C-alpha positions as CSV (number, residue, x, y, z in Angstrom):
1,M,223.1,40.3,30.7
2,D,223.5,37.0,32.7
3,D,220.6,35.5,30.7
4,V,221.5,32.4,28.5
5,V,219.9,30.4,25.7
6,I,220.3,26.6,25.2
7,G,221.1,25.0,21.9
8,I,220.3,21.3,21.7
9,D,222.1,19.1,19.2
10,A,220.6,15.6,19.0
11,S,223.0,13.8,16.7
12,T,223.2,10.1,15.7
13,T,225.2,9.2,18.8
14,A,224.3,11.7,21.5
15,V,222.3,14.6,22.7
16,K,224.2,17.7,23.6
17,A,222.6,20.6,25.6
18,I,224.8,23.7,25.6
19,A,224.3,27.0,27.3
20,F,225.4,30.1,25.3
21,A,225.8,33.7,26.3
22,R,224.6,36.6,24.1
23,D,228.0,36.8,22.3
24,G,228.0,33.1,21.4
25,T,230.4,32.1,24.2
26,E,229.8,28.5,25.3
27,L,229.2,28.5,29.1
28,F,228.4,24.8,29.8
29,Q,227.9,21.6,27.8
30,A,226.2,18.4,28.8
31,R,226.4,15.3,26.6
32,E,224.5,12.0,26.9
33,T,225.0,9.1,24.5
34,Y,222.5,6.5,23.3
35,P,222.9,3.2,21.4
36,L,222.5,2.5,17.7
37,S,220.9,-0.8,16.6
38,N,221.7,-2.6,13.3
39,P,219.1,-5.4,13.5
40,A,219.4,-6.5,9.9
41,P,221.7,-5.6,6.9
42,G,221.0,-2.0,5.9
43,H,218.6,-1.4,8.9
44,F,219.7,1.2,11.4
45,E,217.4,2.1,14.3
46,Q,217.2,3.7,17.7
47,D,214.7,3.8,20.5
48,A,213.2,7.3,20.6
49,E,212.8,6.9,24.4
50,H,216.6,6.8,24.6
51,W,216.6,10.2,22.9
52,W,214.2,11.5,25.5
53,T,216.0,10.1,28.5
54,A,219.3,11.5,27.2
55,L,217.7,15.0,26.6
56,Q,216.2,15.1,30.1
57,T,219.5,14.1,31.7
58,A,221.5,16.7,29.7
59,L,219.0,19.5,30.5
60,K,219.2,18.7,34.2
61,Q,222.9,18.9,34.1
62,V,222.8,22.3,32.4
63,A,220.2,23.6,34.9
64,N,222.3,22.5,37.8
65,A,225.4,24.0,36.4
66,I,224.2,27.5,35.4
67,D,220.9,27.9,37.3
68,G,217.8,27.0,35.2
69,S,216.1,30.4,35.9
70,R,218.7,32.1,33.7
71,V,217.6,30.2,30.6
72,K,215.3,32.3,28.5
73,A,214.8,30.0,25.5
74,I,215.6,26.5,24.1
75,S,216.0,25.5,20.5
76,I,216.7,22.2,18.8
77,A,219.1,21.0,16.0
78,H,219.1,17.2,15.3
79,Q,220.0,14.3,13.1
80,R,218.0,14.7,9.9
81,E,215.7,12.3,8.1
82,S,215.4,10.1,11.2
83,F,211.8,9.5,12.4
84,T,209.4,7.4,14.4
85,L,205.7,6.8,14.7
86,I,203.8,7.7,17.8
87,D,200.4,7.0,19.3
88,G,197.9,9.5,20.6
89,A,199.8,9.7,23.9
90,G,203.2,10.4,22.2
91,K,204.5,6.9,22.8
92,P,206.7,5.4,20.0
93,L,205.1,2.5,18.2
94,I,208.3,1.5,16.3
95,P,212.0,1.9,16.7
96,A,213.1,5.1,15.0
97,I,214.4,4.6,11.5
98,L,217.6,6.6,11.0
99,W,219.0,8.5,8.1
100,L,221.6,5.8,7.8
101,D,219.0,3.2,6.9
102,E,219.0,1.7,3.4
103,R,216.1,-0.8,3.6
104,A,213.9,1.2,1.2
105,R,216.0,0.9,-2.0
106,R,213.1,-0.9,-3.7
107,Q,210.7,1.8,-2.6
108,V,213.0,4.4,-4.1
109,A,212.9,2.7,-7.4
110,R,209.1,2.1,-7.2
111,L,208.2,5.7,-6.3
112,S,210.6,7.1,-8.9
113,Q,208.8,5.0,-11.5
114,E,205.3,5.9,-10.3
115,L,205.7,9.6,-9.7
116,G,208.7,10.4,-11.9
117,R,212.2,10.8,-10.6
118,E,212.5,14.5,-11.6
119,V,209.0,15.2,-10.3
120,I,210.0,14.0,-6.8
121,R,213.2,16.0,-6.9
122,D,211.5,19.2,-8.0
123,W,208.7,18.8,-5.5
124,S,210.8,17.9,-2.5
125,G,214.2,19.4,-3.5
126,K,215.8,15.9,-3.0
127,P,216.8,13.5,-5.7
128,P,215.4,10.0,-4.9
129,D,217.7,8.2,-2.5
130,P,217.1,6.0,0.6
131,T,218.1,8.8,3.0
132,P,214.8,10.8,3.1
133,A,212.1,9.3,5.3
134,L,209.6,9.3,2.4
135,Y,210.9,5.9,1.2
136,A,211.2,4.2,4.6
137,V,207.5,5.2,5.3
138,A,206.6,3.6,2.0
139,W,208.5,0.5,3.2
140,L,206.4,0.5,6.4
141,T,203.3,0.7,4.3
142,E,204.3,-2.5,2.5
143,H,205.8,-4.4,5.4
144,R,204.0,-3.1,8.5
145,P,200.8,-1.5,7.4
146,Q,199.0,-2.1,10.7
147,V,201.4,0.1,12.7
148,L,201.1,2.9,10.1
149,T,197.3,2.6,10.4
150,E,197.5,2.8,14.2
151,A,199.9,5.7,14.3
152,A,198.6,9.1,15.4
153,A,201.6,10.9,13.8
154,L,204.9,10.6,12.1
155,V,207.5,12.7,13.9
156,D,211.1,13.7,13.2
157,V,213.4,14.2,16.2
158,H,212.4,17.9,16.5
159,A,208.7,17.1,16.6
160,F,209.2,14.3,19.1
161,F,211.1,16.6,21.5
162,V,208.8,19.5,21.1
163,H,205.8,17.3,21.8
164,R,207.5,15.9,25.0
165,L,208.6,19.4,26.1
166,T,205.5,21.4,25.4
167,G,202.6,19.0,24.6
168,R,202.3,20.5,21.1
169,L,202.7,18.4,18.0
170,V,204.7,20.9,15.9
171,T,208.0,20.9,14.0
172,S,210.1,23.4,12.1
173,T,210.0,23.5,8.3
174,A,213.9,23.3,8.4
175,S,213.6,20.2,10.4
176,A,210.8,18.5,8.5
177,D,212.2,19.3,5.1
178,P,214.9,16.6,5.0
179,L,212.1,13.9,5.5
180,G,211.4,14.4,1.7
181,L,207.7,15.0,2.3
182,L,207.7,18.8,2.1
183,D,206.8,21.0,-0.8
184,I,210.1,22.8,-0.9
185,A,208.8,25.8,-2.8
186,H,205.9,26.5,-0.3
187,S,207.2,25.0,3.0
188,T,204.0,22.9,3.4
189,W,203.5,19.2,3.5
190,H,203.1,17.9,-0.1
191,P,199.8,16.0,-0.3
192,K,200.9,13.8,-3.2
193,L,204.2,12.8,-1.5
194,A,202.4,12.0,1.8
195,E,199.9,9.9,-0.1
196,A,202.6,8.1,-2.0
197,A,204.3,7.2,1.3
198,G,201.0,5.8,2.6
199,L,200.2,8.6,5.2
200,R,196.8,9.9,5.9
201,A,195.8,13.5,6.3
202,G,196.4,14.5,9.9
203,Q,199.3,12.2,10.5
204,L,201.9,14.9,10.1
205,P,202.8,17.6,12.7
206,D,202.0,21.3,12.3
207,L,204.7,23.3,10.6
208,V,206.3,26.6,11.7
209,A,209.3,28.5,10.3
210,P,212.6,28.2,12.1
211,G,213.0,30.7,14.8
212,A,209.3,30.7,15.6
213,I,208.1,29.8,19.1
214,C,206.7,26.2,19.0
215,G,205.3,26.3,22.6
216,E,206.3,26.7,26.2
217,L,208.0,24.3,28.6
218,S,205.3,22.5,30.5
219,E,205.2,22.7,34.3
220,S,205.9,19.0,34.7
221,I,209.0,19.0,32.4
222,A,210.2,22.3,34.0
223,A,210.0,20.7,37.4
224,A,211.8,17.5,36.2
225,T,214.6,19.4,34.5
226,G,215.1,22.5,36.7
227,F,214.0,25.2,34.3
228,M,211.2,27.8,34.6
229,P,207.7,26.8,33.4
230,G,206.8,28.7,30.3
231,T,210.3,28.8,28.9
232,P,209.9,29.2,25.1
233,V,210.8,26.3,23.0
234,V,211.9,27.7,19.6
235,A,211.8,26.0,16.2
236,G,215.2,24.9,15.2
237,A,216.6,23.1,12.1
238,G,218.3,20.0,10.9
239,D,221.8,19.7,12.1
240,G,223.4,20.4,8.7
241,Q,221.6,23.7,8.2
242,A,222.0,24.6,11.9
243,M,225.7,23.9,11.6
244,G,226.1,26.3,8.7
245,L,224.3,29.0,10.6
246,G,226.5,28.4,13.6
247,M,229.5,28.8,11.4
248,G,228.2,32.2,10.3
249,V,226.8,31.1,6.9
250,Y,223.3,32.6,6.6
251,G,223.1,34.4,3.2
252,P,224.9,35.1,-0.1
253,G,228.7,35.3,-0.2
254,K,229.6,32.5,2.2
255,S,229.6,28.7,2.1
256,Y,230.3,26.1,4.7
257,L,232.4,22.9,4.5
258,S,232.1,20.3,7.3
259,L,235.0,17.8,7.2
260,G,233.6,15.1,9.5
261,S,233.0,11.4,9.0
262,G,231.1,12.5,5.9
263,V,231.8,15.7,4.1
264,V,228.9,18.2,3.9
265,S,229.0,21.5,2.1
266,G,226.4,24.2,1.6
267,N,225.7,27.4,-0.3
268,Y,222.9,29.9,0.2
269,S,220.4,30.4,-2.6
270,A,217.7,33.2,-2.5
271,T,215.4,31.2,-4.8
272,V,214.3,27.6,-5.3
273,T,216.5,25.7,-7.6
274,T,216.7,21.9,-7.9
275,S,219.3,19.6,-9.5
276,D,220.9,16.2,-9.2
277,A,224.1,18.0,-8.3
278,F,222.8,18.9,-4.8
279,R,219.9,18.8,-2.4
280,T,217.8,21.8,-1.8
281,L,216.9,22.5,1.8
282,V,214.9,25.2,3.7
283,S,217.3,27.7,5.1
284,P,217.8,27.7,8.9
285,T,216.9,31.4,9.0
286,G,213.6,30.8,7.3
287,S,214.6,33.0,4.4
288,G,215.8,31.4,1.2
289,F,217.3,28.0,0.8
290,M,220.5,26.0,1.3
291,L,222.0,24.0,-1.6
292,E,223.9,21.1,0.0
293,T,226.2,18.3,-1.2
294,V,227.1,15.2,0.8
295,L,230.0,12.8,0.5
296,R,229.1,9.9,2.8
297,S,232.7,8.7,3.3
298,G,234.9,11.5,4.4
299,M,237.3,11.4,7.3
300,Q,236.2,7.9,8.1
301,L,238.4,6.9,5.1
302,V,241.4,8.0,7.1
303,D,240.5,5.6,9.8
304,W,240.0,2.9,7.2
305,I,243.5,3.4,5.8
306,V,245.1,3.2,9.2
307,R,243.2,0.0,10.0
308,T,243.7,-1.6,6.6
309,T,247.4,-0.8,6.2
310,G,248.2,-1.7,9.9
311,S,249.7,1.7,10.4
312,S,250.2,3.0,14.0
313,S,248.4,6.3,13.5
314,A,246.9,8.7,11.1
315,A,249.5,11.3,12.2
316,G,252.3,9.0,11.2
317,L,250.8,8.3,7.8
318,E,250.2,12.0,7.2
319,K,253.8,12.9,8.0
320,A,255.0,10.3,5.5
321,A,252.5,11.4,2.9
322,K,253.8,15.0,3.0
323,D,256.9,13.8,1.1
324,V,254.7,12.2,-1.7
325,A,254.5,14.4,-4.8
326,P,251.1,15.9,-5.7
327,G,249.1,13.3,-7.7
328,S,250.4,10.5,-5.4
329,D,252.7,9.1,-8.1
330,G,249.9,8.2,-10.4
331,L,247.2,7.1,-7.9
332,L,243.6,8.3,-8.2
333,V,241.0,7.5,-5.6
334,M,237.2,7.8,-6.0
335,P,236.0,7.9,-2.3
336,Y,232.6,6.2,-2.7
337,W,233.2,3.6,0.0
338,A,229.6,4.1,1.2
339,G,228.0,4.8,-2.2
340,V,227.4,8.2,-3.6
341,M,224.6,10.8,-3.1
342,S,225.2,14.0,-5.1
343,P,225.6,14.2,-8.0
344,Y,225.0,10.5,-9.1
345,W,222.6,9.1,-6.4
346,D,223.9,5.7,-6.9
347,G,223.9,3.2,-4.0
348,A,225.7,0.6,-6.0
349,A,228.7,2.8,-6.5
350,R,231.8,1.9,-4.5
351,G,235.3,3.2,-4.0
352,A,237.9,2.8,-6.7
353,I,241.7,3.0,-6.5
354,I,243.2,3.5,-9.9
355,G,246.9,3.4,-10.9
356,L,248.3,1.0,-8.3
357,S,251.8,-0.3,-8.9
358,L,254.4,-2.2,-6.9
359,D,256.1,1.1,-6.0
360,H,253.2,2.4,-4.1
361,E,253.1,2.4,-0.3
362,P,250.5,3.3,2.4
363,K,251.7,6.9,2.3
364,H,250.7,7.1,-1.4
365,L,247.3,5.7,-0.6
366,F,246.9,8.2,2.3
367,R,247.6,11.2,0.1
368,A,245.5,9.9,-2.8
369,V,242.5,9.5,-0.5
370,L,242.8,13.1,0.7
371,E,243.2,14.2,-3.0
372,G,240.1,12.2,-3.9
373,I,238.0,13.8,-1.2
374,A,239.2,17.3,-2.4
375,L,238.6,16.5,-6.1
376,E,235.0,15.3,-5.3
377,Q,234.4,18.4,-3.2
378,S,235.7,20.7,-6.0
379,I,233.2,19.2,-8.5
380,A,230.4,19.6,-6.0
381,T,231.3,23.2,-5.2
382,D,231.4,24.0,-8.9
383,A,227.9,22.7,-9.4
384,M,226.5,24.7,-6.5
385,E,228.3,27.9,-7.5
386,E,226.9,27.6,-11.0
387,Q,223.6,28.5,-9.3
388,T,224.7,30.8,-6.5
389,G,227.9,32.5,-7.8
390,K,231.3,32.0,-6.2
391,A,231.3,32.4,-2.5
392,G,233.6,35.1,-1.2
393,A,234.5,33.0,1.8
394,M,234.3,29.2,2.6
395,I,234.2,28.4,6.3
396,A,235.5,25.0,7.2
397,A,234.9,23.0,10.4
398,G,235.1,19.4,11.7
399,G,237.9,17.0,12.5
400,G,239.4,17.2,9.0
401,T,240.5,20.7,9.7
402,N,243.1,19.3,12.0
403,S,244.9,17.7,9.1
404,T,247.4,20.2,7.7
405,L,247.9,18.2,4.6
406,L,244.2,17.8,3.8
407,M,243.6,21.5,4.3
408,Q,246.5,22.4,2.0
409,I,245.2,20.0,-0.7
410,M,241.6,21.1,-0.3
411,A,242.5,24.8,-0.6
412,S,244.7,24.1,-3.6
413,V,242.1,22.0,-5.4
414,L,239.3,24.4,-4.7
415,D,241.6,27.3,-5.6
416,R,240.6,29.5,-2.7
417,P,241.5,30.2,0.9
418,L,239.7,28.3,3.6
419,F,238.7,30.0,6.8
420,V,238.7,27.6,9.7
421,S,235.9,28.0,12.3
422,P,237.0,27.7,15.9
423,V,233.5,26.5,16.9
424,N,233.3,22.8,17.9
425,E,229.6,22.6,18.3
426,A,228.3,24.7,15.4
427,A,224.9,22.9,15.2
428,A,224.0,23.7,18.8
429,L,225.2,27.2,18.3
430,G,223.0,27.6,15.3
431,A,220.0,26.5,17.3
432,A,221.0,28.9,20.1
433,M,221.1,31.7,17.5
434,L,217.5,31.0,16.6
435,A,216.5,31.0,20.2
436,A,218.3,34.3,20.8
437,S,216.4,35.9,17.8
438,A,213.0,34.5,18.9
439,I,213.2,36.2,22.3
440,G,214.3,39.5,21.0
441,W,218.0,39.6,21.8
442,F,218.5,40.2,18.1
443,A,216.2,41.5,15.3
444,S,216.6,38.4,13.1
445,P,218.5,35.1,12.9
446,E,221.0,36.8,10.6
447,D,221.7,39.5,13.2
448,A,222.1,36.8,15.8
449,A,224.6,35.0,13.6
450,R,226.6,38.2,13.1
451,A,226.8,38.7,16.8
452,M,227.3,35.2,18.0
453,A,229.5,33.5,15.3
454,A,233.2,33.4,16.2
455,E,235.8,34.9,13.9
456,P,237.8,32.3,11.9
457,A,240.7,30.8,13.9
458,R,243.0,30.7,10.9
459,Q,243.2,30.9,7.1
460,V,244.6,28.2,4.9
461,D,245.7,29.5,1.5
462,P,246.1,27.5,-1.8
463,I,249.6,26.5,-2.8
464,E,250.1,27.9,-6.3
465,A,252.6,25.2,-7.3
466,L,250.0,22.5,-6.8
467,A,247.4,24.0,-9.1
468,P,248.6,22.6,-12.5
469,T,248.7,19.0,-11.2
470,Y,245.3,19.2,-9.5
471,R,243.7,20.8,-12.5
472,A,244.9,17.9,-14.7
473,R,243.8,15.4,-12.1
474,K,240.4,16.9,-11.8
475,A,239.8,16.5,-15.6
476,I,240.6,12.8,-15.3
477,Y,238.6,12.4,-12.0
478,R,235.5,13.7,-13.7
479,D,235.4,10.6,-15.9
480,L,236.2,8.0,-13.2
481,Y,232.6,7.4,-12.0
482,H,231.3,7.0,-15.5
483,A,234.1,4.6,-16.4
484,T,233.3,2.3,-13.4
485,R,229.6,2.7,-13.0
486,D,228.5,-0.3,-15.0
487,I,231.1,-2.5,-13.3
488,H,229.9,-1.6,-9.8
489,T,226.3,-2.2,-10.8
490,R,227.2,-5.6,-12.2
491,L,229.1,-6.4,-9.0
492,S,226.1,-5.5,-6.8
493,E,223.9,-7.8,-8.8
494,A,226.2,-10.7,-9.2
């Protein structure tokens, strides 16, 4: 009963390696950061060797803290869509291109025209957008064809780590899927999407289902990190899907809501369904699919308001905003500061603040932003639940759950209670659940989630008195994007 599993979360800023017990208790966490490069407007890159150095360092710390011989399996969650190209020895040939990168907007337009926008969406589950790697690979085909010709393989973060840890070139379907190159219905690489990107047959890793054993820790890596040779390395998932699993969302009846820098929500679907209203992803359990919405600018807008208004703190603004009436005295905010993914997939879209008057103060803007985030989420949730039915429980996590006002507004706009997860590292826990299932601690990832997910820390109920105001605001908010779309497009082209 002293055995442990390790969940790895390789995010955009750091690798975390966390040891978990059988009941999901976090025993030890190691965190190692790495830099982010912005070499040109819209270009976001990292050195994959920095990922590897950080992972090795974090694993060593865990082994030293809890005794590496206790570790029975390792599994990986990671930043999605990010990738690099490697040579035959596994050395990166280019800086990794990240999910944040927007260099491939022209390739999005070109491939949408050549293949058909709806065709790409229905094949991959992802409406065309610069985020999936498909378009950045097409950019490389046009701008750096030689390096693509020389590359032995394209690897996501998961495949890169598994190759270094085990020597096998393999990744999880739930990790590869966000690249935009997968046939979502069959969990295989889609030959026409790979060809459209400019990839040759054989340049993509082998695929296994999440929760399958990818390989075993090599003797050299085991010696370098302090673990036992042969320790199973288990197929994980992208951080968004793994986060949902770690929050206890693994099947019908529950949905997740992550209130971080961006806002991510997901609902389980037993069957493939595609739409512009959401992205369709391979479920982290390997059974079914996750429908997911993303609002790029979430809690980072709170930081923006504090900076822009010269306020001393978000807490101070929130305290003042509690005295503002629902509806923010006529203000309405569309929170597209970083463009919009679902449901419009419009990179030219930008934020809008409607209804400003000389009577408005920073506190009004603060509340209006929180209301805008909640209204956007409500429309996204409606679209998913048209396919999946209404979830009996919505589990919330992330920094935004610390805002009492946001949680009250969100519950009231969504017209349902929100159950707040106490788990701070849900993606790593989700990976650990897959590891625990793979080695037989539990019969399935779902059983692992039932045993290892923590009970909600608290419940936030909707405030009935706010409902009429927010229903009226939602009807107006639905028209806001359509009213401003052409203006934002013209501004981007001016």
